[in-house]
C-alpha positions as CSV (number, residue, x, y, z in Angstrom):
1,M,-24.7,10.5,-33.6
2,E,-25.3,14.1,-34.8
3,I,-22.3,16.4,-34.5
4,Q,-23.2,19.7,-32.9
5,K,-21.4,23.0,-33.5
6,L,-19.6,24.4,-30.5
7,N,-17.9,27.8,-30.0
8,L,-15.4,27.9,-27.2
9,K,-13.4,30.5,-25.4
10,I,-11.5,29.6,-22.3
11,G,-9.9,32.4,-20.3
12,D,-8.3,34.7,-22.8
13,Y,-8.1,32.1,-25.5
14,E,-10.2,31.4,-28.5
15,I,-10.1,27.7,-29.2
16,I,-9.3,27.0,-32.8
17,P,-8.8,23.5,-34.3
18,L,-5.9,23.2,-36.7
19,P,-6.3,20.2,-39.1
20,T,-2.9,19.3,-40.5
21,G,-3.9,16.5,-42.9
22,I,-5.4,13.1,-43.2
23,F,-3.2,10.0,-43.1
24,G,-3.9,6.3,-42.7
25,L,-3.1,3.7,-40.1
26,D,-4.0,0.0,-39.9
27,G,-7.4,-0.4,-38.2
28,G,-6.3,-3.5,-36.3
29,A,-3.3,-1.6,-34.9
30,M,-5.5,1.3,-33.9
31,F,-7.9,-0.8,-32.0
32,G,-5.7,-3.6,-30.6
33,T,-7.8,-6.5,-29.3
34,V,-11.1,-4.9,-30.2
35,P,-12.7,-7.1,-32.9
36,K,-12.9,-5.6,-36.4
37,V,-16.6,-6.4,-36.5
38,L,-17.0,-3.7,-33.8
39,W,-14.6,-0.9,-34.8
40,Q,-15.3,-1.0,-38.5
41,K,-18.8,0.3,-37.8
42,S,-17.5,3.7,-36.7
43,N,-14.2,3.6,-38.6
44,P,-14.5,1.9,-41.9
45,P,-11.2,0.8,-43.4
46,D,-9.9,0.9,-47.0
47,E,-8.9,-2.1,-49.0
48,Q,-5.5,-2.2,-47.2
49,N,-7.3,-2.2,-43.8
50,R,-6.2,1.4,-43.1
51,I,-8.6,3.8,-41.5
52,P,-8.5,7.6,-42.0
53,M,-6.8,9.6,-39.3
54,E,-6.6,13.3,-38.8
55,A,-3.5,14.9,-37.3
56,R,-5.4,17.7,-35.5
57,S,-3.4,20.4,-33.8
58,L,-4.9,23.1,-31.6
59,L,-4.4,26.9,-31.6
60,L,-5.0,28.8,-28.4
61,K,-5.2,32.4,-29.6
62,S,-5.3,35.5,-27.4
63,K,-4.1,39.1,-27.7
64,D,-0.7,38.3,-26.3
65,K,-0.3,34.5,-27.0
66,K,-0.5,32.3,-30.0
67,I,0.0,28.7,-28.6
68,I,0.0,25.6,-30.7
69,V,-0.5,22.1,-29.3
70,D,1.2,19.4,-31.4
71,C,2.3,19.9,-35.0
72,G,1.1,16.9,-37.1
73,N,3.3,15.0,-39.6
74,G,4.8,18.0,-41.3
75,S,4.7,18.4,-45.1
76,D,8.5,18.2,-45.7
77,F,9.2,14.7,-44.5
78,V,11.0,13.7,-47.8
79,Q,13.5,16.5,-47.3
80,K,13.9,15.9,-43.6
81,Y,14.1,12.1,-43.6
82,G,15.7,11.6,-47.0
83,E,14.2,10.5,-50.4
84,K,14.1,6.8,-49.7
85,L,12.7,6.9,-46.2
86,G,10.5,9.9,-46.9
87,S,8.8,8.3,-49.9
88,K,8.3,5.0,-48.1
89,F,6.9,6.9,-45.1
90,S,4.4,8.8,-47.3
91,Q,3.2,5.6,-49.0
92,M,3.0,3.5,-45.9
93,Y,0.9,6.0,-44.0
94,N,-1.2,7.1,-47.0
95,I,-0.4,10.7,-46.3
96,D,-2.5,13.1,-48.2
97,D,-0.6,16.4,-48.7
98,S,-3.2,17.9,-51.1
99,G,-5.6,19.1,-48.4
100,P,-5.1,20.9,-45.0
101,S,-1.7,21.5,-43.6
102,L,-0.5,23.2,-40.4
103,L,0.6,26.3,-42.2
104,K,-2.6,26.5,-44.2
105,S,-4.7,26.2,-41.1
106,L,-2.6,28.8,-39.3
107,A,-3.1,31.1,-42.2
108,A,-6.8,30.6,-42.1
109,A,-6.7,31.6,-38.4
110,Q,-4.7,34.7,-39.4
111,V,-1.5,33.6,-37.6
112,R,2.0,33.7,-39.2
113,P,4.6,31.2,-38.1
114,D,6.7,34.0,-36.6
115,E,3.8,35.1,-34.4
116,V,3.6,31.7,-32.6
117,T,4.8,32.3,-29.1
118,D,4.7,28.7,-27.7
119,V,4.5,25.1,-28.9
120,I,3.4,22.3,-26.5
121,L,4.4,18.9,-27.8
122,T,2.5,16.0,-26.2
123,H,5.2,13.6,-27.3
124,L,7.7,13.2,-30.2
125,H,6.1,10.5,-32.3
126,F,6.3,11.7,-35.9
127,D,2.6,12.3,-36.3
128,H,2.7,14.7,-33.4
129,A,6.0,16.5,-33.8
130,G,6.8,16.3,-37.5
131,G,5.7,19.9,-38.1
132,A,7.8,21.2,-35.1
133,T,10.8,21.6,-37.4
134,K,11.2,22.4,-41.1
135,F,13.8,22.1,-43.9
136,E,15.1,25.5,-44.8
137,L,18.2,26.5,-46.9
138,G,19.7,23.0,-46.6
139,Q,19.2,22.8,-42.8
140,I,16.5,21.5,-40.4
141,V,15.4,24.3,-38.1
142,P,12.6,25.1,-35.7
143,A,9.4,25.7,-37.7
144,F,8.3,28.6,-35.4
145,P,11.4,30.8,-35.0
146,K,10.2,32.9,-32.0
147,A,8.4,30.2,-30.1
148,K,9.3,28.3,-26.9
149,Y,8.7,24.6,-27.1
150,Y,7.5,22.5,-24.2
151,L,8.1,18.7,-23.7
152,Q,8.4,16.2,-21.0
153,K,12.0,15.4,-20.1
154,K,11.1,11.7,-20.0
155,N,9.8,11.7,-23.5
156,L,12.9,13.4,-24.9
157,E,15.0,10.7,-23.2
158,T,12.7,8.0,-24.7
159,A,13.1,9.6,-28.2
160,Q,16.9,9.8,-28.0
161,K,17.2,6.1,-27.0
162,P,14.0,4.5,-28.3
163,N,13.1,0.9,-27.8
164,L,12.9,-1.4,-30.8
165,R,9.1,-1.2,-30.9
166,E,9.0,2.6,-31.1
167,K,12.2,3.2,-33.1
168,A,10.2,3.8,-36.3
169,S,8.1,6.5,-34.6
170,Y,10.9,8.8,-33.3
171,F,13.0,10.8,-35.7
172,P,15.9,13.0,-34.5
173,A,15.0,15.5,-37.3
174,N,11.9,16.4,-35.3
175,F,13.6,17.3,-32.0
176,Q,17.4,17.7,-32.4
177,P,17.1,21.1,-34.1
178,L,15.0,22.3,-31.1
179,L,17.8,21.3,-28.8
180,D,20.5,22.8,-31.0
181,A,18.5,26.1,-31.1
182,K,18.0,26.0,-27.3
183,V,14.3,26.5,-27.6
184,L,13.1,23.3,-25.9
185,N,11.9,23.7,-22.3
186,L,11.8,20.3,-20.5
187,L,9.1,19.6,-17.9
188,D,9.3,16.9,-15.2
189,G,5.9,15.5,-14.6
190,S,2.4,17.0,-14.4
191,K,2.5,20.8,-14.0
192,E,-0.1,23.4,-13.4
193,N,0.0,26.8,-15.1
194,I,2.9,26.3,-17.4
195,L,1.2,29.1,-19.3
196,P,-1.9,31.1,-18.3
197,F,-4.9,28.8,-17.9
198,I,-2.8,25.8,-19.2
199,S,-1.6,22.7,-17.3
200,V,-0.2,19.4,-18.4
201,L,-1.1,15.9,-17.2
202,T,1.3,13.1,-17.8
203,S,0.7,9.5,-19.0
204,D,3.1,6.6,-19.6
205,G,0.8,4.0,-21.0
206,H,1.1,4.8,-24.7
207,T,4.7,5.9,-24.5
208,Q,7.0,7.2,-21.8
209,G,6.5,10.8,-20.9
210,Q,3.4,11.7,-22.9
211,Q,1.6,14.8,-21.7
212,M,-2.0,15.9,-22.2
213,V,-2.8,19.6,-22.2
214,K,-5.6,20.9,-20.0
215,V,-7.0,24.3,-20.7
216,S,-9.2,25.6,-18.0
217,D,-10.5,28.9,-16.5
218,G,-12.5,27.2,-13.7
219,K,-15.7,27.4,-15.6
220,T,-14.9,25.6,-18.9
221,T,-12.2,22.9,-19.3
222,L,-10.8,21.3,-22.5
223,L,-8.5,18.3,-22.4
224,Y,-6.3,17.7,-25.4
225,C,-6.1,14.0,-25.2
226,A,-3.3,13.2,-27.6
227,D,-2.8,9.4,-27.8
228,V,-4.3,8.6,-24.4
229,V,-7.7,8.9,-26.2
230,P,-6.8,9.3,-29.9
231,T,-10.4,9.3,-31.2
232,S,-13.9,9.5,-29.8
233,S,-14.2,5.7,-30.4
234,H,-11.4,5.2,-27.8
235,V,-13.4,6.7,-25.0
236,R,-14.2,3.2,-24.0
237,T,-11.6,2.2,-21.3
238,P,-10.6,-1.2,-22.9
239,W,-10.5,0.2,-26.5
240,L,-6.7,0.7,-26.8
241,M,-4.2,0.8,-29.6
242,G,-1.9,-2.0,-30.5
243,Y,0.8,0.7,-30.4
244,D,0.4,1.3,-26.7
245,L,3.4,0.1,-24.7
246,N,1.7,-0.6,-21.4
247,P,-2.1,-1.4,-21.9
248,V,-2.9,-2.1,-18.3
249,L,-1.3,1.1,-17.1
250,L,-3.1,3.1,-19.9
251,M,-6.5,1.7,-18.8
252,E,-5.7,2.9,-15.2
253,E,-4.8,6.3,-16.5
254,K,-7.9,6.5,-18.7
255,T,-10.1,5.5,-15.8
256,N,-8.6,8.4,-13.7
257,Y,-8.6,11.1,-16.3
258,L,-11.9,10.2,-18.0
259,G,-13.5,10.0,-14.6
260,Q,-12.5,13.6,-13.9
261,A,-13.8,14.6,-17.4
262,A,-17.1,12.9,-16.9
263,D,-17.7,14.2,-13.4
264,Q,-16.5,17.7,-14.0
265,N,-18.0,18.1,-17.5
266,W,-14.8,18.6,-19.4
267,Y,-14.6,18.7,-23.2
268,L,-12.3,16.1,-24.7
269,Y,-10.3,17.2,-27.8
270,F,-9.3,14.4,-30.2
271,E,-6.1,14.7,-32.2
272,H,-6.8,11.8,-34.6
273,D,-10.6,11.6,-35.0
274,P,-11.4,12.4,-38.7
275,Y,-15.1,12.9,-37.9
276,C,-15.3,15.3,-34.9
277,D,-13.1,17.7,-33.0
278,A,-14.3,17.1,-29.5
279,A,-16.9,15.4,-27.3
280,S,-18.5,15.4,-23.8
281,I,-18.6,12.0,-22.0
282,I,-20.6,10.4,-19.3
283,R,-20.1,7.3,-17.1
284,Q,-21.6,4.0,-18.2
285,G,-21.3,1.6,-15.3
286,N,-17.6,1.1,-14.8
287,D,-16.8,2.5,-18.3
288,F,-17.5,5.7,-20.2
289,Q,-19.4,6.7,-23.3
290,V,-19.7,9.7,-25.6
291,Q,-22.5,12.0,-24.7
292,Q,-22.2,14.4,-27.6
293,R,-19.7,15.0,-30.4
294,F,-18.8,18.5,-31.5
295,S,-17.3,20.4,-34.3
296,I,-15.6,23.5,-32.9
297,E,-16.4,26.6,-34.8
298,K,-13.8,29.2,-35.5
299,N,-14.6,32.8,-34.4
300,L,-12.5,34.5,-37.0
């Protein structure tokens, strides 16, 4: 399907994608029970069965606000996690640090780290929150020194005492410095207008206390899907990840949120799709399908 160019402004915000770098995850894990003969058509794997994944953050830029949604893996994981774990981490996930990064993408959008006013974290898995902190002068500190950070209370509790299945995805280095600096604002459930034109919608199917970010001015709506719908291929309701903790609950959540998106003409924004930034969807019987994929143009 052809990818169309799209220019978006919602409320006071210019919508600017922030690619933070390509990494790789096992294709079977990314598509769960979906047969490889189906998912490899749209997501071809490498010789180790890994498929390319983007860690795409989002910048909402206005005169008064510079808001980031999620922060990618971060580029200093060796310093933050230690040489042994950091090197293994880089190799296992095929992290390419030669291309885009969060700081490079911010610079291209003419935003300095100290100009960021707010950071909304969908959840604390390393590929979403790794760039929320940084290694500086022998310490790990918030990456955006003047920003308030927003997270669901339930997800922080999950990250502090992770179950065995998710233990390898949650690292204290990505959130404890935020707590120590007293910059982490904890939310309890779905909330409207946490910031102008911005609401959060919660989901517990992938992990406990994940939040999607809804940006809407009543005319145009963009939903930052996070890991509820990580790529445009996952718009299909039963196309789930092997990483998801509660698949049946997640299908129910997808049916609800994607139903609203299809009926109200929302744009879906994909954090992990390496081929497109966003899409519109339509209903297909009891399921959903992509209507059009988009590359969001930057108005810089």
